[in-house]
N, C-alpha and C positions, 0 to 999 in steps of 0.2 A: 529795129530801132522804134523806140517807142515815144510818140508824140503826145501831147497832150496840149488843154486849154486851163488856166488858172487864174485867180488873182489872189491878191495878199493885201496885208496891211499897208502896203506901202505904194501899190496898183491898183486900184479899184476898176478899171480898164481892164477886159479879159485879156489876156497875153499869152503867147504860145512856148511852151517847152518842150523839151527831149529830153528823157530820163536817161541819166547819166549810170546809175544803180538802182538799187532799191530804196534809197533812202534819199537821192539828189535829182534834180532836174538843172539843164541848162535854158537860159533865158532868152530864146531865139528872137522875142521882140527887140531886144537889145541891136540886133543884127538885121534890123528893118524887116523881119517876120513878122507881119500883122494878122495873118490867118491863115488856118489851115486850109482853107480853100485854094487859096493861091498857092500853097505847096504842091495841094494835089492835082492842081492843073497842070504844074509844071512838066515838061517832058523827061528832064533828068531828075525826078524826084529822089529817087535813093542818093545819087550823086552830089545833089544838092544838100541833103542833109547828111551824108558823110561828110561836106565840106564845113558846112554849120557847126559838126560836133568836132573838127579839129580847133576849132576858133577858140581865145582864151574867152568865153563868155562869161558874164555872171554866172556863178552856180547859186541855186536855192535849195535848202532844206526842203524835202516834201513835205513834212510835219508843220510846216510855218506856211504853207500855201491852202486855198481852198480849189479842191478840182472841181471843173466844171463839166458836162457832159460834151463831148467830142464832136457838137455837130454845131452849124452856125447859120447857114440859110439852106442848108438840105433838108427838102422832105424825106420822111422815112416811111420806107413801105414794108412789107413783110411777105415770104414765102410762108405757106403751109401746108403740113402734109407730106414732110419731105424724107422724114424719120419713119420706120416699120412701127415702132412704138407711138409714135403721136397717131398713125393712122389707126390702130387698136384703141386708143384712148379717144379718140374723136367719134369713134363707131361706139363705143361704150355709153357715149354721153345720151344717145338717143337711137333707138330704132328705126324711127322715123326718117332721119338723113344717113342712116349707116351706108347706103349703097353710094351714098355720093362722096362719101370720103374714100370707099373703097374705089371707086373707078379714077378719083382724081390723082391715086398715089398712083396708076399704073398708065395714066393719060398723059400725051405728047405735051400737053398745055399743064403749066403747073398753076396750083392756086397762088394767085397774088391779092394781096389787099391793100389800100393805105391803111397805115397805122396813125403817124403822128406830123402835126408841122413843127418845126425846129423849136421853136420858142414853147411848144408845151412839155418837150423832152425833161424830164429827172436827171439831176445827175449823181456824182458818189455821195451817198449821206443825207440827201434829201428823202423825204418820203412819197412811197410809192402808193397805190390806191387800190382800195377794194370798193367795189360799187354798193351803195346802201341798200339797193333793191335785190342783191343777189344774195345767194345763200350758198355759193360753191366758186369760191376765186382760188384761182393756185397762180405761181411765177410760172414762166417759161423762159428758163437758161438758153440764151441763143448765140451762135456767132452771127453777128453783122459784117455785110460787105459798104466797103466805102468806095461809091463809086465815084470818079471826078465828070467834069460836064462831057465830056466826050464816052461816057459809059464803061470806061477801064475799071478794072478793079484794081486800086490802087492800095488799098489797107484792109485792114480787120478789127474790127473792135467786139466789145461784150455786149449784150442786151439782156435785159428783162422783159419779156412781152406779157405783160399781164393781162390777166383773160378771166373770165366769168363763164365758167360751163355751163352752169344752169341755165344763162342764157342762150348761148350758143347752142345748146341740143336742144333747148325746145324747140328752134325753128332755125334752120340757117341764114333767113331772111335777117336774123337777130345779130348777125356775127358783128357788124359794126358798133351795135351795141355793148356787145360783151368784149369786143376789143378797143373802142375809141373810145374813150371818156378822160375825166381830168386825173392826170398822174399816173396812166398804165401804160406808160413807156421811157424806160431806163436805159441809159446808156454810159459806158465809161469803163475803167477808167483812161485807158490809153488806146491812141491807134497805133498798130505795129504796119509797120512798112518793110518792104527789102527783103519778103519772105513769099516762098511759092505755094502753090496751091499743095503739092504732095507734102509740104513742111506743116501746113495748118491741118490737114487730114491727119496728123499724126500727134496732134492736141487732142486733150481731155477736158470735158466739158462737164459742170456740176452745179448743183445747189444745195444750200443748207441752212435750214429754216430752225431759227431759236424761238422759244417761247418762255418767257420769264427765266429765261439764262440757260434753260435746257435744250437739247438738240430734239424737234419734235419730226424732222424729216431730212435724210438727205440720199443723194444719189449722184449718178455720174455715167458719162458715156463716151465714147470717142467721137470725135468731130466728123473721122472716117465714115461713120454709119449714113452722113445725109447722104442720100440715094442720088440728088441731081448735081451735076458739075457748077461750080461758082460760075463761070463764064456763062453756062445756057442759065442759069437765074437770072444774071444780070441782063441778058440779052433778051428774054421774055419781060422783064421790066421795062426795058428801054423801045419794045416794038411800040409804033405809033405814039410815043411819048418823044419829052426833050426835057433835059433837067439842065437849067444853064448854070445852076450853082452846085450839082453833083447830085447826089442821092445816099440814104443809107437803107440797105437791103436787109431784114433779118431773115435767117435762113431756116427756120422753123426749130422745134423741139424734140429731145430724144429722151429727156427726163420728165416723166408725169407723177406727181405723187397718187398714192391709192384712192378710189374711189371716195372712200369714208374721211378724207382730208378736206379743209379746207382753212383760208387763212384767216388772222383774227387781228383787230387792231392791238398795235403793240408789239406784233412780231417783227422780228427781225431777218431779213433775206440776204444771203450772201451767196451772187452767183459768182461762177468762176471759171476761167479759160486758162489752161497751164500755160500757153505762151501770151497770153494778154497780161493776166493778173485777177485783181477778186473786185466786185461792185457790190456794196453795201449799201441798203435801204432798209429803213424801219416802213411800218405798213399803217397807215392809217384808213379811215372811213371816209368817204368822198360822197 
């Protein structure tokens, strides 16, 4: 079951939808569902969504609406170095920081950092940013866990964790500047609920980058290559924390372009997860 947020020419206030197929969504807002957050907090989330899906609610063509990022008041956080490929890439960024990435990959405590306030998240079709003061910029396609206010993983979405690798590689203390800046976080298009971790680990995740209409990079990996369990990552995030509106947690990237590649303004990034869909964003300098 795929949930989304959207607006249309007749409804300018964000609404909640449920994908019926690749072309159509049910308008759940007509049944009194005014937010994804409320659904995520429901103890019977899957049963409630299934019940809504059986009702004769208005259907809307997907190509007539604007999909919004599936985040409302949730903070967005990220876990890093959860794939072996990510560990190697981070170690390649800097000899100075290599041992830190090596150690965190095998440590009990994962790397977790703040990524974005909800109002700064970019949705489908909106531009993602590359820093004007960086020379080595890449997308990072990632599975993102959706947590409710009780810290439970209730759904899965797709994210692009934009990163300035030269800034991070210069000094680990520059990580917030490399990761947290305008238009550095994209999420969407759907939140998938009603699937278990074993199913999600069978999904493929990848990225395709076009420049001038031609492919300049493509790669994919399996979500199953994430070293840590989803409940483990969520548990670490929620230690000594509270998220009254829930949270979104990126789970790391396993697809990293070669070291001689960097994004340019005008590029188009498509990140995808087989069980979620495709998130497409153009690139702009910010």
